C-alpha positions as a printed Julia matrix, in Angstrom:
292×3 Matrix{Float64}:
   3.85    0.34   15.15
   3.15   -0.11   11.04
   5.27   -3.44   10.76
   5.42   -6.66    8.57
   3.08   -7.86    6.02
   0.62   -4.86    5.36
  -2.17   -4.75    2.47
  -2.55   -1.98    0.02
  -6.39   -3.1     0.1
  -8.59   -2.79   -3.04
 -11.74   -1.13   -3.14
 -14.62   -3.54   -4.31
 -17.14   -1.79   -6.11
 -20.68   -2.8    -7.76
 -21.25   -2.61  -11.36
 -22.16    0.99  -11.25
 -19.11    2.08   -9.54
 -20.48    2.53   -6.6
 -18.29    1.28   -3.06
 -19.46   -2.59   -2.07
 -19.22   -1.41    1.63
 -20.54   -5.26    2.44
 -17.77   -6.59    0.61
 -15.11   -4.13    2.05
 -16.44   -5.47    5.29
 -15.55   -8.77    4.38
 -12.54   -8.03    3.08
 -11.17   -6.87    6.51
 -12.4    -9.9     7.97
 -10.44  -12.33    5.52
  -7.1   -10.47    6.13
  -7.66  -10.59   10.16
  -7.8   -14.03    9.39
  -5.07  -14.45    7.33
  -2.72  -12.96    9.94
  -2.32   -9.53    7.63
  -0.43   -6.94   10.01
  -1.84   -3.89    9.12
  -4.24   -2.44    6.09
  -3.82    0.66    3.94
  -7.16    2.08    3.48
  -8.07    3.73    0.09
  -4.6     4.19   -0.94
  -3.72    4.19   -4.43
  -4.49    0.39   -4.72
  -7.45    1.12   -3.63
  -8.4     3.66   -6.19
  -8.05    6.63   -4.53
  -7.59    9.07   -7.59
 -10.96    7.99   -8.66
 -12.86    8.59   -5.81
 -14.62   11.66   -4.49
 -13.55   13.2    -1.01
 -16.63   11.89    0.77
 -16.5     8.31   -1.14
 -12.83    8.24    0.26
 -13.77    9.29    3.68
 -16.57    6.92    3.49
 -14.58    3.97    2.66
 -12.26    4.58    5.32
 -14.45    4.8     7.93
 -16.17    1.31    6.78
 -12.6    -0.02    7.24
 -11.75    1.25   10.6
 -15.27    0.19   11.78
 -14.9    -3.31   10.38
 -11.4    -3.26   11.8
 -12.38   -2.55   15.01
  -8.92   -1.71   16.67
  -7.77   -5.45   15.9
  -4.8    -4.42   13.85
  -3.72   -0.95   12.33
  -5.43    0.85    9.68
  -3.49    3.54    7.8
  -5.3     5.53    5.43
  -4.38    7.22    2.39
  -4.4    10.48    2.5
  -2.36   12.1    -0.07
  -3.11   14.24   -3.17
  -1.46   16.42   -5.83
  -2.94   19.33   -4.18
  -1.49   20.25   -0.5
  -4.67   21.88    0.82
  -6.73   18.69   -0.32
  -4.26   16.29    1.32
  -4.71   18.75    4.35
  -8.39   18.45    3.96
  -8.17   15.08    3.98
  -5.45   14.48    6.45
  -8.24   16.13    8.73
 -10.71   14.21    8.2
  -9.02   11.05    8.59
  -7.69   12.09   11.65
 -11.17   12.29   12.78
 -12.42    9.07   11.73
  -9.34    7.29   14.44
  -7.39    5.73   11.63
  -3.94    4.79   13.59
  -1.85    6.48   10.36
  -1.89    8.12    6.9
   0.29    7.57    3.94
   0.65   10.45    1.92
   1.73    9.77   -1.71
   4.16   12.64   -3.25
   2.3    14.93   -5.1
   1.45   13.67   -8.88
   1.67   15.78  -12.17
   2.8    18.81  -10.35
   6.66   17.51  -10.51
   7.49   19.59   -7.3
  11.25   20.39   -6.46
  12.76   18.69   -3.43
  12.0    22.15   -1.33
   8.64   21.7    -2.75
   8.02   18.39   -1.47
   9.37   19.16    2.09
   7.09   22.14    2.23
   4.31   19.59    1.21
   5.02   17.15    3.47
   5.57   19.0     6.59
   2.21   21.43    5.8
   0.41   18.03    5.62
   2.18   16.67    9.09
   1.18   20.06   10.75
  -2.59   19.49   10.17
  -2.48   16.42   12.52
  -0.81   14.54   15.36
  -1.27   11.26   13.39
   1.83    8.87   12.23
   2.54   10.01    9.0
   3.87    7.75    6.2
   5.69    9.39    3.12
   5.07    7.37   -0.26
   7.36    7.62   -3.18
   6.38    6.21   -6.1
   7.85    7.69   -9.5
   6.64    5.28  -11.75
   3.21    6.84  -11.12
   3.83   10.11   -9.8
   6.9    10.99  -12.01
   8.18   12.34   -8.59
  11.09   10.95   -6.86
  11.3    11.91   -3.11
  15.14   11.96   -2.51
  16.97   10.28    0.38
  18.31   13.18    1.39
  14.66   15.03    1.61
  13.41   11.7     3.45
  16.09   12.39    5.72
  14.76   16.04    6.47
  11.46   14.92    6.54
  12.64   12.35    9.14
  13.13   15.16   11.74
   9.5    15.94   11.92
   7.74   14.3    14.78
   5.01   12.67   13.39
   6.71   11.69   10.11
   7.64    8.3    10.86
   8.49    6.04    8.29
   8.73    5.63    4.21
   7.08    3.11    2.17
   9.8     3.11   -0.83
   8.36    1.61   -4.1
  11.45    2.74   -6.17
  12.46   -1.2    -6.16
  15.82    0.76   -5.89
  17.52   -1.9    -3.07
  20.4     0.89   -3.2
  18.66    3.36   -1.07
  17.83    1.08    1.9
  21.27    1.45    3.62
  21.71    4.81    3.5
  18.03    5.72    4.66
  18.43    3.44    7.25
  21.91    5.59    8.43
  20.38    8.88    7.64
  17.05    8.42    9.29
  17.64    6.4    12.46
  16.46    2.96   13.55
  12.86    4.03   14.94
  12.38    5.48   11.32
  10.38    3.02    9.49
  11.62    1.55    6.15
   8.48   -0.21    4.12
   8.85   -1.69    0.72
   6.19   -0.94   -1.58
   7.7    -2.78   -4.69
   6.6    -6.94   -4.32
   9.5    -8.32   -5.75
  12.0    -6.55   -4.3
   9.95   -6.62   -0.96
  12.15   -9.44    0.6
  15.57   -8.01   -0.33
  14.54   -4.89    1.14
  13.55   -6.47    4.37
  17.07   -8.47    4.31
  18.81   -4.91    4.2
  17.16   -3.74    7.12
  13.62   -2.78    5.96
  10.44   -3.38    8.61
   8.11   -4.63    6.16
   5.69   -4.26    3.03
   2.82   -2.56    1.69
   1.81   -5.09   -0.85
  -0.43   -5.55   -3.72
   0.39   -9.28   -3.67
  -1.2    -9.61   -0.18
  -4.66   -9.3    -1.46
  -4.26  -12.77   -3.18
  -2.1   -14.3    -1.13
  -2.39  -12.73    2.37
  -0.93  -16.08    4.48
   1.59  -17.05    2.15
   2.3   -12.79    2.31
   2.72  -13.09    5.93
   4.69  -16.14    6.22
   7.45  -14.54    3.79
   7.86  -11.43    5.65
   7.72  -12.93    9.06
  10.67  -15.28    7.84
  12.67  -12.06    5.82
  12.02   -9.7     9.32
  13.4   -12.86   11.42
  16.52  -12.92    9.64
  15.37  -16.55    8.64
  16.62  -16.49    4.76
  16.47  -19.91    3.69
  12.68  -19.9     4.49
  12.06  -16.76    2.9
  13.53  -17.04   -0.49
  11.85  -20.44   -0.56
   8.32  -18.3    -0.03
   9.6   -15.86   -2.42
  10.23  -17.85   -5.19
   6.7   -19.15   -4.31
   5.0   -16.21   -5.21
   7.15  -14.8    -7.93
   4.94  -15.32  -10.75
   2.38  -13.24   -9.19
   4.94  -10.05   -8.81
   4.78   -9.79  -12.28
   1.43  -10.87  -13.33
  -0.31   -8.77  -10.96
   1.21   -5.77  -12.64
   0.46   -6.64  -16.37
  -1.8    -3.88  -16.71
  -2.08   -0.93  -14.53
  -2.79   -1.5   -10.55
  -5.4    -2.37   -9.4
  -6.82   -4.0   -12.85
  -5.26   -7.41  -12.19
  -5.29   -7.92   -8.63
  -9.02   -6.84   -8.72
  -9.5    -9.64  -11.27
  -7.82  -12.24   -9.29
  -9.39  -11.6    -6.62
 -12.74  -12.5    -8.25
 -11.27  -15.58   -9.83
 -10.06  -16.88   -6.51
 -13.44  -16.1    -4.72
 -12.26  -13.76   -2.42
 -14.72  -11.31   -3.77
 -17.91  -11.76   -5.92
 -17.4    -9.0    -8.54
 -14.93   -7.35  -10.67
 -15.47   -3.61  -11.15
 -13.59   -0.48  -11.75
 -14.09    3.27  -11.58
 -12.97    4.92  -15.34
 -10.79    5.39  -16.91
 -10.09    1.68  -15.66
 -11.34   -1.09  -17.2
 -11.77   -4.85  -16.79
  -8.28   -7.0   -18.29
  -7.61   -8.4   -21.46
  -8.29  -11.57  -22.24
  -4.86  -12.01  -22.78
  -4.34  -10.46  -19.56
  -6.42  -12.66  -17.88
  -4.43  -15.51  -19.31
  -1.25  -14.22  -17.48
  -2.88  -13.76  -14.17
  -4.65  -16.98  -13.9
  -1.8   -18.72  -14.9
   0.35  -17.2   -12.02
  -2.53  -17.95  -10.02
  -2.17  -22.08  -10.85
   1.69  -21.64  -10.48
   1.29  -20.23   -6.68
  -1.4   -22.53   -5.16
  -0.34  -23.56   -1.49
   0.86  -26.84   -1.14
């Protein structure tokens, strides 16, 4: 279903902050040509936190239209309000996405019981597959392994994007949730090890700038080709830190313009253009990871 190299797609914008739909469609074609296995549209890397609901729906709809069924589209549908997340979920369902990615509620700091109730309420609003998204570094809310295991019993909660970077979670999660439950890394630096430990793929930021190389890395890791996976991981290593030298997606959007993948680099406030120091770091990582 959702396996391999999945891009956490950026949302291109014009200088005035409006969504650049033409470039968004171009990015879809770019990723399909490069072999990307799936697209997360308007997740947190897609600046979902700064888009209004109508814009969010329009951007995901544009990706679904451009993909035209060629690879899976997973829509970001999370919110810190359960009611808003349900509203988004129903809207994404109507667009015909293949699945949805629902981030843990940020800022609220709910209990584990609150998380269970939140995700169950969202899942009940649709028949589409749901992926949980645990990224406590951004949400200040950690979905425990026990909570994931409980939620895995819900028919349409089919997997987890784990951005904790804690590899000790993989084996217990696999044992608790079963072989069919999808475990996807959301942390590029540990993604290779995550897959070798039994994960099913990666929802990646780095994939935005080196999609063919990241696809090759995922394919090797999932095939158990440890030597090739390690070689490709080492090749991409400089980007893993450089693309987070400032808050995501600031560095990756700038890197995409630097590489000519996009024409402009613009953000929604409060995000702003990277500093000159950060640009130097990202540029050096780009040069160090040129395909050979």
